C-alpha positions as CSV (number, residue, x, y, z in Angstrom):
1,M,14.1,1.3,36.9
2,A,10.8,2.7,35.7
3,R,8.9,5.3,37.6
4,L,5.4,4.7,38.9
5,I,3.4,7.9,38.6
6,Y,0.1,8.8,40.2
7,S,-1.6,11.6,38.3
8,A,-4.9,13.1,39.4
9,L,-7.1,16.0,38.4
10,T,-8.4,17.3,41.8
11,S,-10.4,20.0,43.4
12,L,-8.3,22.4,45.5
13,D,-9.7,20.7,48.6
14,G,-8.3,17.3,47.3
15,Y,-11.2,15.5,45.7
16,L,-11.4,13.5,42.4
17,A,-15.2,13.6,42.4
18,D,-17.7,15.5,44.5
19,S,-20.2,13.9,46.9
20,D,-22.6,13.3,44.1
21,G,-19.8,11.4,42.1
22,K,-19.5,14.2,39.6
23,F,-16.2,15.4,38.2
24,D,-17.2,17.5,35.3
25,W,-15.5,20.5,37.0
26,A,-12.2,18.7,36.4
27,A,-12.5,18.4,32.6
28,P,-9.3,19.8,31.2
29,D,-9.3,22.7,28.7
30,E,-7.1,22.5,25.6
31,E,-4.1,23.9,27.3
32,V,-4.2,21.5,30.3
33,H,-5.1,18.5,28.1
34,A,-2.1,19.2,25.9
35,F,0.1,19.4,29.0
36,V,-1.3,16.1,30.3
37,N,-0.6,14.5,27.0
38,R,3.1,15.5,27.3
39,T,3.3,14.1,30.8
40,V,1.8,10.7,29.9
41,S,3.9,10.4,26.7
42,S,6.5,8.2,28.6
43,I,3.8,5.9,30.1
44,R,3.4,2.5,28.4
45,T,1.6,0.6,31.2
46,W,-1.4,1.8,33.2
47,L,-2.3,0.1,36.5
48,L,-6.0,0.8,37.1
49,G,-8.7,0.1,39.6
50,R,-12.1,-1.1,38.3
51,R,-13.9,2.2,38.5
52,M,-11.1,4.2,36.9
53,Y,-10.8,1.5,34.2
54,G,-14.5,1.9,33.5
55,F,-14.1,5.6,33.1
56,M,-11.0,5.3,30.9
57,T,-12.5,2.8,28.5
58,Y,-14.0,5.8,26.7
59,W,-10.5,6.4,25.2
60,E,-10.6,3.0,23.5
61,T,-13.2,4.2,21.0
62,V,-11.9,7.7,20.3
63,P,-10.7,7.8,16.6
64,T,-6.9,8.4,16.4
65,D,-7.2,9.9,12.9
66,S,-9.6,12.7,13.4
67,G,-11.2,15.1,15.9
68,R,-9.5,17.4,18.4
69,A,-5.8,17.0,18.5
70,V,-5.6,16.8,22.3
71,A,-8.2,14.1,22.4
72,R,-6.7,12.2,19.5
73,D,-3.2,12.3,21.1
74,F,-4.5,11.1,24.4
75,A,-6.5,8.3,22.8
76,Q,-3.4,7.2,20.9
77,A,-1.4,7.0,24.1
78,W,-4.1,5.0,25.8
79,Q,-4.7,2.6,23.0
80,S,-1.0,1.9,22.5
81,A,-0.4,1.2,26.2
82,D,-0.7,-2.0,28.2
83,K,-3.4,-2.0,30.9
84,I,-3.5,-4.0,34.1
85,V,-6.9,-3.8,35.9
86,Y,-7.2,-4.8,39.5
87,S,-10.7,-6.1,40.2
88,R,-12.5,-8.9,41.9
89,T,-15.7,-8.3,40.0
90,L,-14.5,-8.1,36.3
91,S,-13.8,-11.4,34.6
92,E,-12.8,-10.0,31.2
93,S,-11.6,-6.7,29.7
94,T,-13.4,-4.6,27.1
95,T,-10.2,-3.0,25.8
96,A,-7.2,-4.2,23.9
97,R,-3.9,-4.8,25.6
98,T,-5.6,-5.4,28.9
99,R,-5.4,-8.0,31.6
100,I,-7.4,-8.4,34.7
101,E,-5.7,-9.2,38.1
102,S,-7.9,-10.0,41.1
103,D,-5.5,-8.6,43.7
104,F,-2.9,-5.8,43.8
105,D,0.4,-7.6,44.3
106,V,3.0,-5.2,45.7
107,D,5.9,-7.6,44.8
108,A,4.7,-8.1,41.3
109,V,4.4,-4.3,40.7
110,R,7.9,-3.9,42.2
111,R,9.2,-6.5,39.7
112,L,7.4,-4.8,36.9
113,K,9.0,-1.4,37.8
114,E,12.4,-3.1,37.9
115,S,12.0,-4.7,34.5
116,A,10.0,-2.1,32.5
117,G,11.9,0.1,30.0
118,H,9.2,2.8,30.4
119,D,7.2,4.6,33.0
120,L,4.0,3.2,34.5
121,S,0.9,5.0,35.8
122,V,-1.4,4.1,38.6
123,G,-5.0,5.3,38.4
124,G,-7.9,5.3,40.8
125,A,-7.8,6.7,44.3
126,N,-8.1,3.3,46.1
127,L,-5.4,1.6,44.0
128,A,-3.1,4.7,44.1
129,G,-3.6,4.7,47.9
130,Q,-2.4,1.1,48.1
131,A,0.6,1.9,45.9
132,L,1.5,5.0,47.9
133,A,1.2,3.1,51.2
134,A,3.5,0.3,49.8
135,G,6.1,2.9,48.8
136,L,5.8,2.1,45.1
137,V,4.8,5.6,43.8
138,D,7.8,7.6,42.6
139,E,6.0,10.7,41.5
140,L,2.7,12.5,42.1
141,H,1.3,14.7,39.3
142,L,-1.5,16.8,40.7
143,Y,-3.7,19.1,38.6
144,L,-5.4,21.4,41.2
145,N,-8.7,22.9,39.8
146,P,-9.8,26.2,41.2
147,I,-12.9,24.8,42.9
148,L,-13.8,23.6,46.4
149,V,-16.3,20.7,46.3
150,G,-16.5,20.1,50.1
151,G,-16.4,16.3,50.0
152,G,-16.5,13.2,47.8
153,T,-13.7,10.8,46.6
154,A,-10.4,11.9,48.1
155,A,-7.5,11.9,45.7
156,L,-5.0,11.0,48.4
157,P,-5.4,8.4,51.3
158,S,-5.9,9.6,54.8
159,G,-3.6,8.5,57.5
160,L,-0.5,8.3,55.2
161,R,2.5,10.3,56.0
162,L,4.9,10.8,53.0
163,G,7.6,13.2,52.3
164,L,7.4,15.0,49.0
165,D,9.9,17.1,47.0
166,L,8.6,19.6,44.6
167,L,10.1,18.9,41.1
168,D,8.0,21.2,38.9
169,E,4.9,23.5,39.0
170,H,3.0,25.1,36.2
171,R,0.0,27.6,36.3
172,F,-2.5,27.5,33.4
173,A,-4.5,30.5,32.1
174,G,-7.8,28.9,33.3
175,G,-6.6,28.7,36.9
176,V,-5.5,25.1,37.1
177,T,-2.1,24.5,38.8
178,F,0.1,21.5,38.1
179,L,2.3,20.2,40.9
180,R,4.9,17.5,40.3
181,Y,6.4,15.9,43.4
182,S,8.9,13.0,44.0
183,C,7.9,10.8,46.8
184,S,10.3,10.0,49.7
185,N,10.1,8.6,53.2
186,P,8.8,10.9,56.0
């Protein structure tokens, strides 16, 4: 069975974006970006909410034959993966290998995990929250940035109790800390 992984670059106080919607403080440096690339190398399907999809479409146009190696490698991983976007407002995709679903169907995702021969990623705080609440997420990959932003878009849903087992941790020279957890029942 494939793993469903939720990966997020967060502030130390747990936000994906600050109260102004900015997340420039989370831009990974070369070392972190190379590490991210290694962790997404097994992912062949991305499950995305509409806003996260809008942000990630940038990677559709990054040339895979020039530029910074870390950007090129991530773009290649994005462009070669299937994308499922959950949105009630989008009617068509702007990227290749993408389909739009109006509703997040827990049973369909469970079947996808059972049949996939590769890992899947869930992106976007709202969608990831739904997947976590449904018990679909197998691993959390958190990149904690050394900054407190005091509010904004929370990386993890409130009101959810979930047991976690630390599988790996890594500290980067720039102060970012990676934490990899498996999810279990409380």
